[in-house]
C-alpha positions as CSV (number, residue, x, y, z in Angstrom):
1,M,12.9,-62.9,-77.7
2,K,14.4,-65.9,-79.5
3,S,12.5,-68.3,-81.8
4,S,10.2,-70.9,-80.2
5,G,13.1,-73.4,-80.3
6,S,15.1,-71.4,-77.8
7,L,15.1,-70.3,-74.3
8,H,16.7,-66.9,-73.4
9,V,18.6,-67.0,-70.2
10,I,19.2,-63.6,-68.6
11,L,22.3,-63.5,-66.4
12,G,24.0,-60.7,-64.6
13,V,26.4,-59.9,-61.9
14,S,25.1,-57.8,-59.0
15,F,25.5,-57.9,-55.2
16,V,22.0,-56.7,-54.5
17,T,19.9,-57.2,-57.6
18,V,17.7,-60.2,-58.2
19,V,18.7,-61.7,-61.5
20,V,16.0,-63.9,-63.1
21,V,16.8,-67.0,-65.1
22,A,13.6,-66.9,-67.3
23,I,11.6,-69.1,-69.5
24,Y,8.8,-67.2,-71.2
25,F,5.5,-69.2,-70.9
26,A,2.9,-69.0,-73.6
27,A,0.3,-68.8,-70.8
28,A,0.3,-68.4,-67.1
29,N,-1.3,-71.9,-66.7
30,Y,1.4,-73.6,-68.8
31,T,1.8,-77.3,-67.8
32,G,5.1,-78.1,-69.6
33,G,3.6,-80.6,-72.0
34,K,2.5,-83.1,-69.3
35,S,-0.5,-85.3,-69.8
36,E,-3.8,-84.7,-68.0
37,S,-3.0,-87.5,-65.6
38,Q,0.2,-85.7,-64.4
39,S,0.1,-82.8,-62.1
40,A,1.8,-79.5,-63.3
41,P,5.0,-78.6,-61.5
42,V,4.5,-76.1,-58.7
43,W,8.1,-75.1,-58.1
44,G,10.6,-73.4,-60.4
45,Y,13.9,-71.6,-59.9
46,R,15.5,-68.4,-60.6
47,C,19.1,-67.2,-60.2
48,V,19.6,-64.8,-57.4
49,N,23.1,-63.6,-56.6
50,S,24.6,-66.7,-58.2
51,R,22.3,-69.1,-56.3
52,C,19.3,-71.0,-57.5
53,Q,16.3,-69.8,-55.6
54,K,13.0,-71.8,-55.4
55,V,9.9,-69.9,-56.5
56,A,6.3,-71.0,-56.7
57,L,4.6,-71.5,-60.0
58,D,1.3,-70.0,-59.0
59,G,0.3,-68.5,-62.2
60,A,0.7,-65.0,-61.0
61,S,2.3,-62.3,-63.2
62,G,5.9,-61.4,-62.6
63,S,9.1,-63.3,-62.1
64,E,7.5,-66.5,-60.8
65,S,6.0,-67.2,-64.2
66,K,9.5,-66.9,-65.7
67,A,11.2,-69.5,-63.5
68,V,13.0,-72.5,-64.9
69,S,13.7,-76.0,-63.8
70,L,16.5,-76.7,-61.3
71,S,18.7,-78.4,-63.9
72,V,18.5,-75.3,-66.2
73,C,19.1,-72.9,-63.3
74,R,22.1,-74.8,-61.9
75,L,23.7,-75.1,-65.4
76,Y,23.9,-71.3,-65.6
77,C,23.9,-70.1,-62.0
78,D,26.7,-72.1,-60.5
79,G,29.5,-70.0,-62.0
80,E,31.4,-69.9,-65.2
81,F,31.8,-73.7,-65.5
82,G,28.2,-74.5,-65.0
83,T,27.7,-78.0,-63.7
84,V,30.4,-79.7,-65.9
85,W,32.3,-82.4,-63.9
86,P,35.2,-82.5,-63.8
87,R,35.7,-78.8,-64.3
88,P,37.5,-78.0,-67.6
89,T,41.0,-76.6,-67.3
90,G,41.3,-74.4,-70.4
91,D,39.4,-71.7,-72.0
92,F,35.6,-72.0,-71.3
93,R,32.9,-69.8,-72.6
94,L,29.2,-70.5,-71.8
95,G,26.7,-68.5,-73.6
96,N,23.3,-67.4,-72.2
97,N,20.9,-69.2,-74.6
98,L,19.3,-72.6,-74.4
99,I,17.8,-74.3,-77.5
100,R,15.3,-77.1,-77.5
101,V,16.6,-80.1,-79.4
102,N,15.2,-83.2,-80.6
103,P,17.0,-86.3,-79.2
104,G,15.9,-88.4,-82.0
105,A,17.5,-86.1,-84.5
106,I,21.1,-86.0,-83.5
107,E,23.4,-86.8,-86.4
108,F,27.2,-87.4,-86.4
109,Q,29.5,-86.3,-89.2
110,W,32.8,-88.2,-89.2
111,G,36.2,-87.2,-90.5
112,K,38.6,-89.4,-92.4
113,R,39.4,-91.5,-89.4
114,Y,36.0,-92.9,-89.0
115,E,36.5,-96.3,-90.7
116,A,39.5,-97.2,-88.4
117,L,37.6,-96.3,-85.3
118,N,34.2,-97.4,-86.4
119,K,33.4,-99.9,-83.6
120,Y,34.6,-97.5,-80.9
121,W,32.6,-94.6,-82.2
122,G,29.5,-96.9,-82.4
123,G,29.8,-97.7,-78.7
124,S,30.4,-94.1,-77.7
125,V,27.4,-92.8,-79.8
126,E,25.1,-95.5,-78.3
127,R,26.2,-94.5,-74.8
128,F,25.7,-90.8,-75.5
129,R,22.2,-91.3,-76.8
130,D,21.3,-93.4,-73.8
131,Q,22.6,-90.7,-71.4
132,L,20.3,-88.2,-73.1
133,L,17.2,-90.3,-72.8
134,K,17.9,-91.0,-69.1
135,K,17.8,-87.3,-68.4
136,A,14.0,-87.4,-68.6
137,A,13.9,-89.9,-65.8
138,G,11.1,-91.8,-67.5
139,E,9.0,-88.8,-68.4
140,E,8.0,-88.3,-72.1
141,I,10.2,-85.8,-73.9
142,R,8.0,-83.3,-75.7
143,S,8.2,-83.7,-79.5
144,G,9.9,-81.1,-81.7
145,G,13.1,-79.2,-81.3
146,K,16.0,-78.6,-83.5
147,K,18.3,-81.1,-85.1
148,V,21.8,-81.5,-83.8
149,A,24.7,-82.0,-86.2
150,V,27.8,-83.2,-84.4
151,K,31.0,-82.9,-86.5
152,V,33.9,-85.0,-85.1
153,D,37.5,-84.5,-86.3
154,V,40.4,-86.4,-84.8
155,G,44.0,-86.1,-85.8
156,G,44.9,-89.8,-85.8
157,D,43.5,-93.4,-85.4
158,S,45.8,-94.5,-82.6
159,L,44.3,-96.4,-79.7
160,V,47.3,-96.2,-77.5
161,L,46.2,-95.0,-74.1
162,N,49.2,-94.5,-71.8
163,H,50.9,-91.8,-69.8
164,E,51.9,-90.0,-73.0
165,T,48.5,-89.9,-74.7
166,D,47.1,-86.5,-75.5
167,E,43.6,-86.5,-74.1
168,S,42.8,-82.9,-74.8
169,Y,39.8,-81.7,-76.8
170,K,38.0,-78.7,-78.2
171,L,34.2,-78.5,-78.1
172,A,32.1,-75.8,-79.7
173,I,28.3,-75.4,-79.8
174,H,26.6,-72.8,-82.1
175,G,22.9,-72.5,-82.3
176,G,22.7,-70.2,-85.2
177,E,19.5,-69.1,-86.8
178,D,18.9,-72.1,-89.0
179,D,17.1,-75.3,-88.2
180,Q,19.8,-77.1,-86.5
181,V,22.5,-76.8,-83.7
182,Q,26.1,-77.2,-84.9
183,V,28.5,-79.0,-82.6
184,T,32.2,-79.4,-83.5
185,I,34.6,-81.6,-81.7
186,E,38.3,-81.5,-82.3
187,A,40.9,-83.9,-80.6
188,A,44.2,-85.5,-81.3
189,N,42.7,-88.9,-81.0
190,Y,39.6,-91.0,-80.1
191,F,40.1,-90.5,-76.4
192,G,40.0,-86.8,-76.4
193,A,37.0,-86.8,-78.7
194,R,35.3,-89.3,-76.4
195,H,35.8,-87.0,-73.4
196,A,34.3,-84.2,-75.4
197,L,31.1,-86.2,-75.9
198,E,30.8,-86.7,-72.0
199,T,31.0,-82.9,-71.7
200,L,28.5,-82.4,-74.4
201,A,26.1,-84.8,-72.6
202,Q,26.5,-82.7,-69.4
203,L,25.7,-79.5,-71.4
204,M,22.3,-80.9,-72.3
205,V,19.6,-80.8,-69.6
206,F,16.0,-81.9,-69.3
207,D,13.7,-79.1,-68.4
208,D,11.0,-80.8,-66.3
209,I,8.8,-77.8,-66.4
210,R,8.5,-77.9,-70.2
211,N,9.4,-81.5,-70.7
212,E,12.0,-80.6,-73.2
213,L,15.7,-81.5,-73.8
214,Q,17.7,-78.3,-74.0
215,V,21.3,-77.6,-75.0
216,V,23.4,-74.6,-74.4
217,A,23.4,-72.7,-77.6
218,D,26.8,-71.0,-77.5
219,V,29.8,-72.8,-76.0
220,E,33.5,-72.9,-76.6
221,I,35.7,-75.2,-74.4
222,Q,39.3,-76.2,-74.5
223,D,40.1,-78.9,-72.0
224,A,42.8,-81.3,-71.0
225,P,43.7,-83.3,-67.9
226,V,46.5,-82.2,-65.5
227,Y,47.5,-85.8,-64.6
228,P,47.8,-88.7,-67.1
229,H,47.1,-91.5,-64.5
230,R,43.6,-91.1,-63.2
231,G,42.5,-94.4,-61.8
232,L,40.6,-96.8,-59.5
233,A,42.0,-100.0,-58.1
234,L,39.5,-102.8,-57.4
235,D,40.2,-106.1,-55.6
236,T,38.1,-109.0,-56.9
237,S,39.7,-111.7,-54.8
238,R,38.5,-111.1,-51.2
239,N,35.0,-111.1,-52.5
240,Y,34.1,-111.8,-56.1
241,V,32.8,-109.0,-58.2
242,S,30.6,-109.8,-61.2
243,V,31.6,-108.9,-64.8
244,A,28.4,-106.8,-64.9
245,A,29.4,-104.7,-61.8
246,I,32.9,-104.2,-63.2
247,K,31.4,-102.8,-66.5
248,K,29.0,-100.6,-64.5
249,T,32.0,-99.2,-62.6
250,I,33.8,-98.6,-65.9
251,D,30.7,-96.7,-67.2
252,A,30.9,-94.4,-64.1
253,L,34.6,-93.9,-64.6
254,A,34.0,-92.8,-68.1
255,M,31.4,-90.2,-66.9
256,V,34.1,-88.4,-65.0
257,K,36.9,-88.9,-67.5
258,M,39.0,-91.4,-65.4
259,N,41.2,-93.5,-67.5
260,V,42.6,-96.4,-65.5
261,F,40.9,-99.5,-64.1
262,H,43.6,-101.2,-62.0
263,W,42.4,-104.8,-61.5
264,H,43.8,-106.6,-58.4
265,I,42.4,-109.8,-59.6
266,T,43.9,-112.5,-57.3
267,D,45.0,-112.8,-53.6
268,S,45.4,-115.3,-50.9
269,Q,41.7,-115.8,-50.4
270,S,40.8,-116.8,-54.0
271,F,42.3,-117.2,-57.5
272,P,39.4,-116.5,-59.8
273,L,41.4,-116.0,-63.1
274,V,41.3,-118.9,-65.4
275,I,44.8,-119.9,-66.6
276,K,44.4,-122.7,-69.0
277,S,48.0,-123.8,-68.7
278,Q,47.7,-124.0,-64.9
279,P,44.1,-125.0,-64.4
280,T,44.4,-126.0,-60.7
281,L,44.9,-122.4,-59.8
282,H,41.2,-121.5,-60.5
283,T,39.8,-125.0,-60.1
284,F,40.9,-125.1,-56.5
285,G,41.3,-121.4,-56.0
286,A,38.0,-119.8,-57.1
287,Y,35.1,-119.6,-54.6
288,S,32.9,-121.5,-57.0
289,R,32.8,-122.7,-60.6
290,K,30.7,-119.6,-61.4
291,Q,32.9,-117.0,-59.6
292,I,35.7,-117.0,-62.2
293,Y,37.0,-114.7,-64.9
294,T,37.7,-116.5,-68.3
295,A,40.0,-115.0,-71.0
296,A,36.9,-114.1,-72.9
297,N,35.5,-112.3,-69.8
298,V,38.8,-110.3,-69.4
299,Q,39.0,-109.4,-73.2
300,D,35.4,-108.3,-73.2
301,I,36.1,-106.0,-70.2
302,V,39.2,-104.6,-71.8
303,Q,37.4,-103.8,-75.0
304,Y,34.5,-102.4,-73.1
305,A,36.8,-100.1,-71.1
306,L,38.8,-98.9,-74.0
307,T,35.6,-97.8,-75.8
308,R,35.0,-95.6,-72.7
309,G,38.5,-94.2,-72.5
310,V,39.7,-96.5,-69.8
311,R,42.7,-98.9,-69.9
312,V,42.7,-102.0,-67.7
313,I,46.0,-102.5,-65.8
314,P,46.4,-106.0,-64.4
315,E,48.0,-106.9,-61.1
316,L,49.3,-110.3,-60.1
317,D,50.4,-109.6,-56.5
318,A,53.4,-111.7,-55.5
319,P,55.4,-113.0,-53.7
320,A,53.0,-112.4,-50.9
321,H,49.2,-112.4,-51.1
322,V,49.0,-115.9,-52.6
323,G,47.3,-119.0,-51.2
324,E,44.1,-120.6,-52.4
325,G,44.8,-122.5,-55.6
326,W,48.5,-122.3,-55.1
327,E,48.6,-124.8,-52.2
328,K,48.1,-127.6,-54.8
329,T,51.4,-126.7,-56.5
330,N,53.4,-127.1,-53.3
331,L,55.1,-123.8,-54.1
332,T,54.0,-121.8,-51.1
333,T,55.1,-121.2,-47.5
334,C,53.0,-120.6,-44.4
335,F,49.7,-121.1,-46.2
336,N,46.9,-120.7,-43.7
337,F,49.3,-120.9,-40.7
338,Q,47.8,-120.1,-37.3
339,P,47.9,-117.9,-35.5
340,W,47.8,-115.9,-38.7
341,T,48.9,-112.7,-36.9
342,K,52.4,-114.1,-36.7
343,Y,52.8,-114.6,-40.4
344,C,50.7,-112.1,-42.3
345,V,48.3,-109.2,-42.0
346,E,45.1,-111.0,-42.6
347,P,43.9,-114.6,-43.1
348,P,44.8,-116.8,-44.8
349,C,48.5,-116.3,-45.0
350,G,50.6,-117.4,-47.9
351,Q,53.7,-116.5,-49.9
352,L,55.5,-118.1,-52.8
353,D,58.7,-119.9,-52.0
354,P,61.4,-118.1,-54.1
355,T,63.9,-120.9,-53.7
356,K,61.9,-123.3,-56.0
357,D,62.6,-122.9,-59.7
358,K,59.1,-124.3,-60.5
359,V,57.6,-121.0,-59.1
360,Y,59.0,-119.1,-62.0
361,D,57.8,-121.7,-64.6
362,V,54.2,-121.3,-63.2
363,L,54.6,-117.5,-63.1
364,E,55.8,-117.5,-66.8
365,D,52.6,-119.3,-67.8
366,I,50.4,-116.9,-65.9
367,Y,52.1,-113.8,-67.2
368,R,51.9,-115.1,-70.8
369,E,48.2,-115.8,-70.6
370,M,47.5,-112.5,-68.8
371,N,49.4,-110.5,-71.4
372,D,47.3,-112.2,-74.1
373,M,44.1,-111.2,-72.2
374,F,45.0,-107.7,-71.0
375,T,45.8,-106.0,-74.3
376,H,46.0,-102.2,-74.6
377,S,48.0,-101.9,-71.4
378,D,51.7,-100.9,-71.5
379,V,51.9,-101.3,-67.7
380,F,52.0,-104.4,-65.5
381,H,51.5,-104.3,-61.8
382,M,53.6,-106.9,-59.9
383,G,52.2,-106.1,-56.5
384,G,55.0,-106.7,-54.0
385,D,53.3,-105.5,-50.8
386,E,53.2,-106.9,-47.3
387,V,55.9,-109.5,-47.7
388,S,56.3,-111.2,-44.3
389,L,59.9,-112.2,-43.5
390,S,58.6,-114.4,-40.6
391,C,56.6,-116.4,-43.2
392,W,59.7,-117.3,-45.2
393,N,61.6,-117.9,-41.9
394,S,59.1,-120.5,-40.9
395,S,60.2,-122.8,-43.7
396,V,63.1,-125.1,-43.0
397,E,63.6,-125.5,-46.7
398,V,63.9,-121.8,-47.3
399,Q,66.3,-121.5,-44.4
400,Q,68.5,-124.3,-45.7
401,W,68.5,-122.7,-49.2
402,M,69.6,-119.3,-47.8
403,K,72.4,-120.9,-45.8
404,A,73.6,-122.7,-48.9
405,Q,74.1,-119.3,-50.6
406,G,76.2,-118.2,-47.7
407,W,73.5,-115.9,-46.4
408,G,72.2,-115.5,-42.8
409,L,68.7,-115.3,-41.6
410,Q,68.5,-111.5,-40.9
411,E,66.4,-108.9,-42.6
412,V,69.2,-108.0,-45.1
413,D,69.3,-111.6,-46.1
414,F,65.6,-112.0,-46.5
415,L,65.6,-108.9,-48.6
416,K,68.2,-110.6,-50.8
417,L,65.8,-113.5,-51.1
418,W,63.0,-111.1,-52.1
419,N,65.2,-109.5,-54.7
420,H,66.1,-113.0,-56.0
421,F,62.3,-113.5,-56.5
422,Q,61.7,-110.2,-58.1
423,T,64.6,-110.5,-60.5
424,N,63.6,-113.9,-61.7
425,A,59.9,-113.1,-61.9
426,L,60.6,-110.0,-64.0
427,Q,62.7,-112.1,-66.3
428,R,59.8,-114.5,-66.9
429,L,57.4,-111.6,-67.4
430,D,59.6,-110.0,-69.9
431,K,59.7,-113.2,-72.0
432,S,56.0,-112.8,-72.8
433,L,56.3,-109.0,-73.5
434,K,57.2,-107.2,-76.7
435,D,58.7,-104.3,-74.7
436,N,60.3,-103.6,-71.4
437,R,57.1,-101.8,-70.2
438,P,56.9,-100.0,-66.8
439,I,56.4,-102.2,-63.7
440,V,54.4,-100.9,-60.9
441,M,55.0,-102.1,-57.3
442,W,53.4,-101.1,-54.0
443,T,55.5,-99.4,-51.3
444,S,57.1,-102.0,-49.0
445,R,60.4,-102.6,-47.3
446,L,61.8,-103.3,-50.7
447,T,61.0,-99.7,-51.8
448,E,62.8,-98.2,-48.8
449,E,66.5,-97.4,-48.1
450,P,68.9,-99.0,-48.5
451,Y,67.2,-101.7,-50.7
452,V,65.4,-99.6,-53.2
453,D,68.7,-98.3,-54.7
454,Q,70.1,-101.8,-54.9
455,Y,67.2,-103.7,-56.3
456,L,64.7,-101.5,-58.2
457,D,65.7,-99.5,-61.3
458,K,64.0,-96.1,-61.2
459,D,63.8,-96.1,-65.0
460,R,61.8,-99.4,-65.0
461,Y,59.7,-99.3,-61.8
462,I,56.9,-97.0,-60.8
463,I,56.0,-97.0,-57.1
464,Q,52.5,-96.9,-55.9
465,I,52.2,-95.2,-52.6
466,W,49.8,-96.7,-50.0
467,T,51.3,-95.1,-46.8
468,T,50.0,-91.9,-45.4
469,G,50.3,-88.7,-47.5
470,D,52.8,-87.1,-45.0
471,D,55.1,-90.2,-44.9
472,P,58.7,-89.0,-45.4
473,K,59.3,-92.1,-47.6
474,I,57.4,-90.3,-50.4
475,A,60.0,-87.5,-50.5
476,A,62.8,-90.0,-50.3
477,L,61.6,-91.9,-53.4
478,L,61.0,-88.6,-55.3
479,E,64.5,-87.4,-54.5
480,K,65.9,-90.6,-56.0
481,G,64.0,-89.9,-59.2
482,Y,61.2,-92.5,-59.0
483,K,57.8,-91.9,-60.6
484,L,54.9,-92.3,-58.3
485,I,51.2,-93.1,-58.3
486,M,49.5,-91.9,-55.1
487,S,47.0,-94.1,-53.2
488,N,47.8,-92.7,-49.8
489,Y,45.4,-94.6,-47.5
490,D,44.5,-91.7,-45.4
491,A,42.7,-90.1,-48.3
492,L,42.2,-92.7,-51.1
493,Y,41.4,-96.0,-49.4
494,L,37.6,-96.4,-49.9
495,D,37.2,-99.4,-47.6
496,C,38.1,-97.3,-44.4
497,G,35.6,-96.6,-41.7
498,F,33.6,-99.8,-41.6
499,A,33.3,-102.4,-38.7
500,G,36.4,-104.4,-38.1
501,W,36.0,-108.0,-39.5
502,V,38.7,-109.8,-37.5
503,Q,38.3,-107.8,-34.3
504,G,35.7,-105.5,-32.6
505,G,35.4,-101.8,-33.3
506,N,36.3,-100.3,-36.6
507,N,38.6,-101.6,-39.3
508,W,42.3,-100.7,-39.3
509,C,42.2,-97.5,-41.5
510,S,39.2,-95.8,-39.9
511,P,37.7,-93.3,-39.9
512,Y,35.6,-93.2,-43.1
513,I,37.0,-90.9,-45.8
514,G,34.4,-88.5,-47.1
515,W,34.5,-87.0,-50.6
516,Q,35.8,-83.8,-49.2
517,K,39.0,-85.3,-48.0
518,V,39.5,-87.1,-51.3
519,Y,38.9,-83.8,-53.2
520,N,41.5,-81.9,-51.0
521,N,44.2,-84.6,-51.4
522,D,46.5,-82.2,-53.3
523,L,49.2,-84.2,-55.1
524,K,51.3,-81.1,-55.7
525,S,51.5,-80.4,-52.0
526,L,52.4,-84.1,-51.4
527,G,55.1,-84.0,-54.0
528,G,56.6,-80.6,-53.3
529,Q,59.4,-79.6,-55.6
530,Y,59.3,-83.1,-57.2
531,S,55.6,-83.1,-57.9
532,S,56.2,-83.5,-61.7
533,Q,57.2,-87.1,-61.0
534,I,53.8,-87.9,-59.6
535,L,51.9,-89.4,-62.5
536,G,48.5,-89.3,-60.8
537,A,46.6,-91.3,-58.3
538,E,44.2,-94.2,-57.8
539,G,41.4,-94.7,-55.3
540,A,41.5,-98.2,-54.0
541,L,38.9,-100.6,-52.7
542,W,39.9,-103.8,-50.9
543,T,36.9,-106.0,-50.8
544,E,37.0,-107.8,-47.5
545,Q,33.7,-106.1,-46.7
546,A,32.3,-105.3,-50.2
547,D,31.2,-107.1,-53.3
548,H,29.1,-106.3,-56.3
549,H,26.1,-105.7,-54.1
550,S,27.7,-102.7,-52.3
551,L,30.2,-101.5,-54.9
552,D,28.4,-98.4,-56.1
553,G,28.1,-96.9,-52.6
554,R,31.7,-97.5,-51.8
555,F,32.9,-95.7,-54.9
556,W,30.5,-93.0,-55.8
557,P,30.5,-90.1,-55.6
558,R,33.9,-90.2,-53.8
559,V,35.7,-91.3,-56.9
560,S,34.2,-88.3,-58.7
561,A,36.0,-86.1,-56.2
562,L,39.2,-87.8,-57.1
563,A,38.4,-87.4,-60.8
564,E,38.2,-83.6,-60.5
565,R,41.3,-83.5,-58.4
566,L,43.3,-85.4,-61.1
567,W,41.7,-83.8,-64.2
568,T,41.5,-80.2,-62.9
569,D,43.8,-80.1,-59.9
570,P,41.7,-77.2,-58.4
571,R,43.4,-74.7,-56.2
572,E,40.3,-74.1,-54.2
573,G,39.1,-76.6,-51.6
574,W,36.0,-78.8,-51.6
575,Q,33.7,-76.0,-50.5
576,S,33.9,-74.4,-54.0
577,A,32.7,-77.7,-55.5
578,D,30.0,-78.5,-53.0
579,S,27.0,-77.3,-54.9
580,R,28.2,-78.9,-58.2
581,M,28.8,-82.2,-56.4
582,L,25.2,-82.4,-55.3
583,V,24.1,-82.0,-58.9
584,H,26.7,-84.4,-60.2
585,R,25.6,-87.0,-57.6
586,E,22.1,-86.8,-59.1
587,R,23.6,-87.3,-62.6
588,L,25.3,-90.5,-61.4
589,V,22.0,-91.8,-60.1
590,E,20.2,-90.8,-63.3
591,N,22.6,-93.1,-65.1
592,G,22.0,-96.1,-62.9
593,I,24.9,-95.6,-60.4
594,A,23.7,-96.1,-56.8
595,A,25.9,-93.3,-55.5
596,E,25.7,-92.5,-51.8
597,S,23.5,-89.5,-50.9
598,L,25.5,-86.6,-49.5
599,Q,22.9,-84.3,-48.0
600,P,19.1,-84.1,-47.6
601,Q,17.5,-83.4,-51.0
602,W,16.3,-80.2,-49.4
603,C,19.9,-78.8,-49.7
604,L,19.9,-79.6,-53.4
605,Q,16.7,-77.7,-53.9
606,N,17.7,-74.8,-51.7
607,E,21.2,-74.0,-52.7
608,G,23.5,-72.3,-50.3
609,E,21.2,-72.9,-47.3
610,C,23.0,-75.9,-45.8
611,P,26.8,-75.1,-45.7
612,I,28.1,-73.6,-42.5
613,V,29.3,-70.1,-43.3
614,Q,32.9,-69.7,-42.1
615,N,33.9,-66.5,-40.3
616,P,36.2,-64.4,-42.4
């Protein structure tokens, strides 16, 4: 038996034998350190054929007196990766000992890169300590336990987070026989080491039978993501989303090692971003004086996200999806035309008029200020989706300008007009950049044959897919050499499946997409022989029917399913992750994320009893 500071976990592999995960109690009536006003736990768990089985703590002799809490059992009994989410991709060794630790005696030892990264490490350590305390769910953690010494060694102090960043890490935990637990973290940079801290937090559990914080005593992990672009796109224009809600979302992204927050910040319904050089945009375009994002707000969010291993990619959608705020500039066409179904896909309609030179002057001001706000991003999203040719064709001025160029008024001519806009807008964007960074655009008519070859350089543009996953346009773009980000709406649009808001019935992309479909959205299958050109994916939420009051439920835990798809790229289907997902959902809730419930709690407490067994 180990010292009083450790718990010995007996694991074995057998098809018929009951294998007990055991805590040895000092007495049969052990109450786990609870006060007299609290009742003692009546249920514990033991590992039986790789499942956690509930057993009564009735004080009788035998296996019941050796049961552990559910969190401890699940950590060891769910397979070789425990309950770590997303599942590690490299070598993983999980020992069979738990050690009681003192959450108030965790010390960090820094390498030579500490000074350059001081403020970032401060934020990560504060977050880590907070996660440990939340594990107790308000219960008092029993005093005592070993000290934990966490030694962090990173290879460089770069804070560049892009598609080339090495986010790998090594994590080792050794209990030893001395008075402290030794943890070592090795990574190429801050971001990999930060990911290691997230994994370490998941390897610490609160035993609600003993009221102790426990850590796995013997662990070695080598881990790295499969895809470099692991993101979430959020629209904050259809409905305003508070800064606090955005930060909360970023906290949850960090828990599952997602690294991109794609901010669709403006649209035709509102312009909440404060542009000092063009103040009429937000003055007339925001829903109210309070529902805005100042430069200070944006910079605060960018810094907050970077500390959590997330980069913020800005999107200014154009030439379509503009309206409120812009109408005072007299630079739009078809703004709020009715019936709107003739000119756009949802009200209010609105597009920029590419024939007016002042359009590009205003865009240059916006781009300059946005690039000053959105630091630490080497990508800019220029939108480019759902351009309506009928909107432009409704303007006599646009028609006259096109005829003066010797053009007609057919699709090919309006695509020339679109290219005229994109070329000039990009030139103005590049004036405020220090590099020719990649530009992301949504799939559209411009990204299809024959126009994509003529107008969009594959070495400059990344295409974000929002069609269905089986759309042949995906293969066509890959064959031409374009790099892609997947947001195929049949698996990754998180606003699908709710009531229609401009008609009866359900909204346009119904049905609702469960976490299982998100998890099974295999990018390698979608990309085929060109899958190496797929940088990753983003879940997307368009907020016609959501705001900060409903954000958590729309995102979580479905985005966690996407996180494991992008970090681990599992070859197994969602069924293999079902049990871990239930535990992970509780972890999200534990950290203040109002994630949707997936099954009755009975299923969590009775592992393996709910899934339908498929015939072989």
